[in-house]
N, CA, C and O atoms as CSV, one atom per row, in Angstrom:
chain,resi,resn,atom,element,x,y,z
A,1,MET,N,N,0.838,-1.155,-0.094
A,1,MET,CA,C,0.034,0.031,-0.056
A,1,MET,C,C,0.959,1.349,-0.111
A,1,MET,O,O,1.928,1.446,0.642
A,2,LYS,N,N,0.666,2.226,-0.909
A,2,LYS,CA,C,1.381,3.342,-0.951
A,2,LYS,C,C,0.786,4.302,-0.246
A,2,LYS,O,O,-0.389,4.559,-0.509
A,3,ASN,N,N,1.489,5.044,0.816
A,3,ASN,CA,C,0.700,6.101,1.708
A,3,ASN,C,C,0.973,7.430,0.951
A,3,ASN,O,O,1.983,8.004,1.357
A,4,THR,N,N,0.397,7.967,0.083
A,4,THR,CA,C,0.233,9.254,-0.376
A,4,THR,C,C,-0.184,10.320,0.511
A,4,THR,O,O,-0.989,10.183,1.433
A,5,PRO,N,N,0.351,11.286,0.216
A,5,PRO,CA,C,0.088,12.451,1.201
A,5,PRO,C,C,-1.610,12.769,1.521
A,5,PRO,O,O,-1.972,13.073,2.657
A,6,ILE,N,N,-2.373,12.679,0.616
A,6,ILE,CA,C,-3.826,12.643,0.660
A,6,ILE,C,C,-3.971,11.381,1.479
A,6,ILE,O,O,-4.349,11.537,2.640
A,7,ALA,N,N,-3.753,10.281,1.096
A,7,ALA,CA,C,-4.087,9.344,1.796
A,7,ALA,C,C,-3.948,9.355,3.262
A,7,ALA,O,O,-4.949,9.120,3.940
A,8,ILE,N,N,-2.658,9.637,3.908
A,8,ILE,CA,C,-2.342,9.763,5.198
A,8,ILE,C,C,-3.251,10.959,5.786
A,8,ILE,O,O,-3.713,10.750,6.907
A,9,GLU,N,N,-3.535,12.070,5.227
A,9,GLU,CA,C,-4.212,13.220,5.911
A,9,GLU,C,C,-5.643,12.670,6.095
A,9,GLU,O,O,-6.313,12.944,7.091
A,10,ALA,N,N,-6.109,11.837,5.035
A,10,ALA,CA,C,-7.426,11.589,5.202
A,10,ALA,C,C,-7.493,10.232,6.385
A,10,ALA,O,O,-8.339,10.171,7.276
A,11,ARG,N,N,-6.742,9.521,6.225
A,11,ARG,CA,C,-6.732,8.503,7.054
A,11,ARG,C,C,-6.685,9.085,8.578
A,11,ARG,O,O,-7.523,8.688,9.388
A,12,GLU,N,N,-5.767,9.958,8.921
A,12,GLU,CA,C,-5.552,10.791,10.190
A,12,GLU,C,C,-6.834,11.413,10.524
A,12,GLU,O,O,-7.322,11.183,11.631
A,13,PHE,N,N,-7.546,12.318,9.536
A,13,PHE,CA,C,-8.945,12.887,9.920
A,13,PHE,C,C,-9.813,11.871,10.383
A,13,PHE,O,O,-10.381,11.826,11.474
A,14,LEU,N,N,-9.873,10.917,9.289
A,14,LEU,CA,C,-10.947,9.942,9.670
A,14,LEU,C,C,-11.053,9.191,11.191
A,14,LEU,O,O,-12.083,8.862,11.780
A,15,ALA,N,N,-9.683,9.037,11.616
A,15,ALA,CA,C,-9.401,8.442,12.902
A,15,ALA,C,C,-9.619,9.553,13.912
A,15,ALA,O,O,-10.071,9.116,14.970
A,16,LEU,N,N,-9.465,10.614,13.893
A,16,LEU,CA,C,-9.568,11.720,14.716
A,16,LEU,C,C,-11.187,12.148,14.975
A,16,LEU,O,O,-11.750,12.365,16.048
A,17,SER,N,N,-11.715,12.188,13.635
A,17,SER,CA,C,-13.126,12.902,13.851
A,17,SER,C,C,-14.192,11.772,13.898
A,17,SER,O,O,-15.331,12.149,14.173
A,18,GLY,N,N,-13.969,10.217,13.634
A,18,GLY,CA,C,-14.882,9.248,13.884
A,18,GLY,C,C,-15.822,9.273,12.572
A,18,GLY,O,O,-16.663,8.389,12.413
A,19,LEU,N,N,-15.655,10.289,11.663
A,19,LEU,CA,C,-16.571,10.305,10.385
A,19,LEU,C,C,-16.257,9.066,9.535
A,19,LEU,O,O,-15.223,8.442,9.779
A,20,SER,N,N,-17.066,8.676,8.573
A,20,SER,CA,C,-16.842,7.536,7.624
A,20,SER,C,C,-16.365,8.266,6.415
A,20,SER,O,O,-16.755,9.371,6.039
A,21,ALA,N,N,-15.371,7.421,5.797
A,21,ALA,CA,C,-14.886,7.784,4.655
A,21,ALA,C,C,-16.234,8.063,3.326
A,21,ALA,O,O,-16.204,9.027,2.561
A,22,ARG,N,N,-16.935,7.374,3.317
A,22,ARG,CA,C,-18.240,8.022,2.817
A,22,ARG,C,C,-18.818,9.286,2.997
A,22,ARG,O,O,-19.075,9.985,2.016
A,23,LYS,N,N,-19.066,9.681,4.213
A,23,LYS,CA,C,-19.346,10.950,4.584
A,23,LYS,C,C,-18.432,11.826,4.109
A,23,LYS,O,O,-18.786,12.761,3.391
A,24,LEU,N,N,-17.053,11.611,4.479
A,24,LEU,CA,C,-16.199,12.665,3.921
A,24,LEU,C,C,-16.046,12.959,2.446
A,24,LEU,O,O,-15.814,14.074,1.980
A,25,ALA,N,N,-16.202,11.831,1.756
A,25,ALA,CA,C,-16.185,11.846,0.252
A,25,ALA,C,C,-17.448,12.822,-0.092
A,25,ALA,O,O,-17.335,13.909,-0.659
A,26,LEU,N,N,-18.542,12.300,0.306
A,26,LEU,CA,C,-19.815,13.078,-0.125
A,26,LEU,C,C,-19.796,14.635,0.218
A,26,LEU,O,O,-20.258,15.482,-0.547
A,27,GLU,N,N,-19.139,14.958,1.607
A,27,GLU,CA,C,-19.111,16.201,1.758
A,27,GLU,C,C,-18.002,16.810,0.891
A,27,GLU,O,O,-18.134,18.016,0.679
A,28,ALA,N,N,-17.085,16.291,0.425
A,28,ALA,CA,C,-16.154,16.769,-0.446
A,28,ALA,C,C,-16.728,16.978,-1.895
A,28,ALA,O,O,-16.292,17.863,-2.631
A,29,GLY,N,N,-17.801,16.052,-2.290
A,29,GLY,CA,C,-18.176,16.102,-3.455
A,29,GLY,C,C,-17.758,15.343,-4.537
A,29,GLY,O,O,-18.159,15.513,-5.689
A,30,ILE,N,N,-16.703,14.242,-4.070
A,30,ILE,CA,C,-16.133,13.456,-4.833
A,30,ILE,C,C,-16.780,11.860,-4.553
A,30,ILE,O,O,-17.379,11.609,-3.507
A,31,ASN,N,N,-16.596,10.963,-5.496
A,31,ASN,CA,C,-17.201,9.648,-5.538
A,31,ASN,C,C,-16.356,9.168,-4.404
A,31,ASN,O,O,-15.163,9.414,-4.226
A,32,PRO,N,N,-17.342,8.275,-3.491
A,32,PRO,CA,C,-16.881,7.695,-2.227
A,32,PRO,C,C,-16.044,6.545,-2.659
A,32,PRO,O,O,-15.235,6.213,-1.792
A,33,VAL,N,N,-16.006,5.830,-3.769
A,33,VAL,CA,C,-15.263,4.677,-4.282
A,33,VAL,C,C,-13.728,5.247,-4.838
A,33,VAL,O,O,-12.826,4.473,-5.159
A,34,ILE,N,N,-13.632,6.442,-4.879
A,34,ILE,CA,C,-12.406,7.103,-5.213
A,34,ILE,C,C,-11.508,6.902,-3.887
A,34,ILE,O,O,-10.454,6.269,-3.812
A,35,LEU,N,N,-12.226,7.639,-2.792
A,35,LEU,CA,C,-11.562,7.711,-1.516
A,35,LEU,C,C,-11.168,6.325,-0.938
A,35,LEU,O,O,-10.068,6.068,-0.449
A,36,THR,N,N,-12.315,5.378,-1.070
A,36,THR,CA,C,-11.991,4.093,-0.261
A,36,THR,C,C,-11.184,3.479,-0.988
A,36,THR,O,O,-10.630,2.532,-0.430
A,37,ARG,N,N,-10.849,3.713,-2.275
A,37,ARG,CA,C,-9.715,2.988,-3.149
A,37,ARG,C,C,-8.212,3.432,-2.905
A,37,ARG,O,O,-7.231,2.696,-3.008
A,38,VAL,N,N,-8.219,4.780,-2.561
A,38,VAL,CA,C,-6.932,5.492,-2.257
A,38,VAL,C,C,-6.639,4.887,-0.867
A,38,VAL,O,O,-5.500,4.449,-0.705
A,39,LEU,N,N,-7.543,4.799,0.192
A,39,LEU,CA,C,-7.423,4.468,1.538
A,39,LEU,C,C,-7.035,3.060,1.595
A,39,LEU,O,O,-6.297,2.691,2.508
A,40,SER,N,N,-7.441,2.264,0.745
A,40,SER,CA,C,-7.147,0.570,0.571
A,40,SER,C,C,-5.809,0.428,0.178
A,40,SER,O,O,-5.077,-0.470,0.594
A,41,GLY,N,N,-5.466,1.336,-0.647
A,41,GLY,CA,C,-4.072,1.174,-1.390
A,41,GLY,C,C,-4.374,0.699,-2.816
A,41,GLY,O,O,-3.438,0.726,-3.614
A,42,SER,N,N,-5.679,0.229,-3.263
A,42,SER,CA,C,-5.983,-0.248,-4.600
A,42,SER,C,C,-5.955,0.906,-5.667
A,42,SER,O,O,-6.044,0.675,-6.873
A,43,ARG,N,N,-5.841,2.007,-5.202
A,43,ARG,CA,C,-5.482,3.264,-6.106
A,43,ARG,C,C,-4.585,3.840,-5.525
A,43,ARG,O,O,-4.534,3.952,-4.300
A,44,ARG,N,N,-3.569,4.382,-6.495
A,44,ARG,CA,C,-2.432,4.946,-5.878
A,44,ARG,C,C,-2.621,6.280,-5.296
A,44,ARG,O,O,-2.259,6.566,-4.155
A,45,ASP,N,N,-3.229,7.132,-6.151
A,45,ASP,CA,C,-3.556,8.456,-5.796
A,45,ASP,C,C,-4.733,9.016,-6.624
A,45,ASP,O,O,-5.249,8.305,-7.486
A,46,MET,N,N,-5.164,10.251,-6.390
A,46,MET,CA,C,-6.323,10.741,-6.754
A,46,MET,C,C,-5.875,12.055,-7.662
A,46,MET,O,O,-4.718,12.474,-7.663
A,47,ARG,N,N,-6.836,12.584,-8.352
A,47,ARG,CA,C,-6.644,13.983,-9.123
A,47,ARG,C,C,-6.329,15.125,-8.041
A,47,ARG,O,O,-6.862,15.066,-6.933
A,48,SER,N,N,-5.524,16.079,-8.353
A,48,SER,CA,C,-5.214,17.039,-7.373
A,48,SER,C,C,-6.647,17.973,-7.274
A,48,SER,O,O,-6.898,18.621,-6.257
A,49,GLU,N,N,-7.557,17.954,-8.470
A,49,GLU,CA,C,-8.539,18.589,-8.071
A,49,GLU,C,C,-9.563,17.949,-6.997
A,49,GLU,O,O,-10.289,18.632,-6.275
A,50,ASN,N,N,-9.518,16.599,-6.996
A,50,ASN,CA,C,-10.205,15.774,-5.890
A,50,ASN,C,C,-9.603,15.821,-4.635
A,50,ASN,O,O,-10.254,15.637,-3.607
A,51,ALA,N,N,-8.184,16.098,-4.642
A,51,ALA,CA,C,-7.615,16.207,-3.244
A,51,ALA,C,C,-7.626,17.546,-2.798
A,51,ALA,O,O,-7.519,17.716,-1.583
A,52,ASP,N,N,-7.726,18.472,-3.489
A,52,ASP,CA,C,-8.123,19.734,-3.012
A,52,ASP,C,C,-9.697,19.941,-2.453
A,52,ASP,O,O,-9.977,20.706,-1.530
A,53,ARG,N,N,-10.571,19.202,-3.108
A,53,ARG,CA,C,-11.788,19.098,-2.405
A,53,ARG,C,C,-11.936,18.300,-1.266
A,53,ARG,O,O,-12.862,18.487,-0.476
A,54,LEU,N,N,-11.035,17.363,-1.109
A,54,LEU,CA,C,-11.060,16.439,0.146
A,54,LEU,C,C,-10.461,17.352,1.471
A,54,LEU,O,O,-10.928,17.387,2.610
A,55,ARG,N,N,-9.343,18.031,0.965
A,55,ARG,CA,C,-8.683,18.794,2.140
A,55,ARG,C,C,-9.653,20.123,2.461
A,55,ARG,O,O,-9.703,20.621,3.586
A,56,ALA,N,N,-10.313,20.558,1.471
A,56,ALA,CA,C,-10.997,21.643,1.883
A,56,ALA,C,C,-12.560,21.080,2.765
A,56,ALA,O,O,-13.191,21.871,3.466
A,57,ALA,N,N,-12.944,19.803,2.595
A,57,ALA,CA,C,-13.889,19.161,3.145
A,57,ALA,C,C,-13.389,18.813,4.720
A,57,ALA,O,O,-14.143,18.730,5.689
A,58,MET,N,N,-12.150,18.660,4.725
A,58,MET,CA,C,-11.774,18.095,6.039
A,58,MET,C,C,-11.523,19.360,6.990
A,58,MET,O,O,-11.712,19.322,8.205
A,59,LYS,N,N,-11.134,20.332,6.383
A,59,LYS,CA,C,-11.134,21.881,7.061
A,59,LYS,C,C,-12.570,22.260,7.684
A,59,LYS,O,O,-12.809,22.572,8.851
A,60,ARG,N,N,-13.337,22.167,6.754
A,60,ARG,CA,C,-14.876,22.540,7.020
A,60,ARG,C,C,-15.317,21.782,8.078
A,60,ARG,O,O,-15.855,22.368,9.017
A,61,LEU,N,N,-15.176,20.459,8.105
A,61,LEU,CA,C,-15.694,19.510,8.812
A,61,LEU,C,C,-14.972,19.576,10.277
A,61,LEU,O,O,-15.641,19.332,11.281
A,62,SER,N,N,-13.656,19.896,10.364
A,62,SER,CA,C,-12.845,20.010,11.635
A,62,SER,C,C,-13.209,21.436,12.153
A,62,SER,O,O,-12.996,21.687,13.339
A,63,ASP,N,N,-13.670,22.250,11.450
A,63,ASP,CA,C,-14.005,23.439,12.161
A,63,ASP,C,C,-15.653,23.243,12.853
A,63,ASP,O,O,-16.080,23.954,13.763
A,64,VAL,N,N,-16.354,22.233,12.260
A,64,VAL,CA,C,-17.579,22.214,12.981
A,64,VAL,C,C,-17.801,21.100,13.630
A,64,VAL,O,O,-18.779,21.011,14.373
A,65,VAL,N,N,-16.841,19.967,13.437
A,65,VAL,CA,C,-16.761,18.925,14.573
A,65,VAL,C,C,-15.582,18.770,15.317
A,65,VAL,O,O,-14.570,18.375,14.738
A,66,PRO,N,N,-15.564,19.074,16.750
A,66,PRO,CA,C,-14.063,18.775,17.237
A,66,PRO,C,C,-14.007,17.229,17.405
A,66,PRO,O,O,-14.801,16.302,17.562
A,67,SER,N,N,-12.336,17.469,17.265
A,67,SER,CA,C,-12.035,16.043,17.066
A,67,SER,C,C,-12.234,15.172,17.918
A,67,SER,O,O,-12.007,15.536,19.071
A,68,GLY,N,N,-12.682,13.830,17.736
A,68,GLY,CA,C,-13.001,12.689,18.654
A,68,GLY,C,C,-14.426,12.646,18.596
A,68,GLY,O,O,-14.927,11.562,18.894
A,69,GLU,N,N,-15.270,13.672,18.248
A,69,GLU,CA,C,-16.671,13.677,18.501
A,69,GLU,C,C,-17.340,13.828,17.132
A,69,GLU,O,O,-16.967,14.622,16.268
A,70,THR,N,N,-18.427,12.931,17.023
A,70,THR,CA,C,-19.001,12.987,15.660
A,70,THR,C,C,-20.350,13.905,15.529
A,70,THR,O,O,-21.078,14.133,16.495
A,71,SER,N,N,-20.525,14.268,14.562
A,71,SER,CA,C,-21.885,15.434,14.484
A,71,SER,C,C,-23.120,14.844,15.179
A,71,SER,O,O,-23.999,15.573,15.638
A,72,THR,N,N,-23.166,13.448,15.247
A,72,THR,CA,C,-24.321,12.916,15.992
A,72,THR,C,C,-24.194,13.096,17.544
A,72,THR,O,O,-25.152,13.353,18.273
A,73,GLN,N,N,-22.907,12.933,17.964
A,73,GLN,CA,C,-22.646,13.180,19.352
A,73,GLN,C,C,-22.947,14.660,19.611
A,73,GLN,O,O,-23.714,14.848,20.555
A,74,LYS,N,N,-22.536,15.673,19.015
A,74,LYS,CA,C,-22.539,16.965,19.201
A,74,LYS,C,C,-24.023,17.306,19.027
A,74,LYS,O,O,-24.380,18.284,19.684
A,75,GLY,N,N,-24.944,16.721,18.298
A,75,GLY,CA,C,-26.175,17.102,18.259
A,75,GLY,C,C,-27.043,16.433,19.331
A,75,GLY,O,O,-28.129,16.954,19.585
A,76,ALA,N,N,-26.675,15.365,19.960
A,76,ALA,CA,C,-27.179,14.920,21.202
A,76,ALA,C,C,-27.009,15.709,22.319
A,76,ALA,O,O,-27.910,15.824,23.150
A,77,GLU,N,N,-25.775,16.353,22.441
A,77,GLU,CA,C,-25.464,17.218,23.464
A,77,GLU,C,C,-26.513,18.566,23.674
A,77,GLU,O,O,-26.939,18.995,24.746
A,78,SER,N,N,-26.789,19.097,22.272
A,78,SER,CA,C,-27.378,20.270,22.248
A,78,SER,C,C,-28.877,20.081,22.768
A,78,SER,O,O,-29.475,20.990,23.342
A,79,ALA,N,N,-29.410,18.877,22.530
A,79,ALA,CA,C,-30.777,18.417,22.714
A,79,ALA,C,C,-31.064,18.478,24.340
A,79,ALA,O,O,-32.159,18.139,24.787
């Protein structure tokens, strides 16, 4: 498995945030299969446009959901 920078960043983000790869991909506006394949190593890399979208989504989501807390947990606290 080749660890490309975007794969490392996404893997770390997913571990800290507790979000699924599918949710992250959909938030980024990319096909979830692309992210899943990059994370599993069956795809070596992704287009830079998709990597940029993924990084923007990770930034947006990290501003909304504190690390280690899912959006579901956050919503439950405010109820």
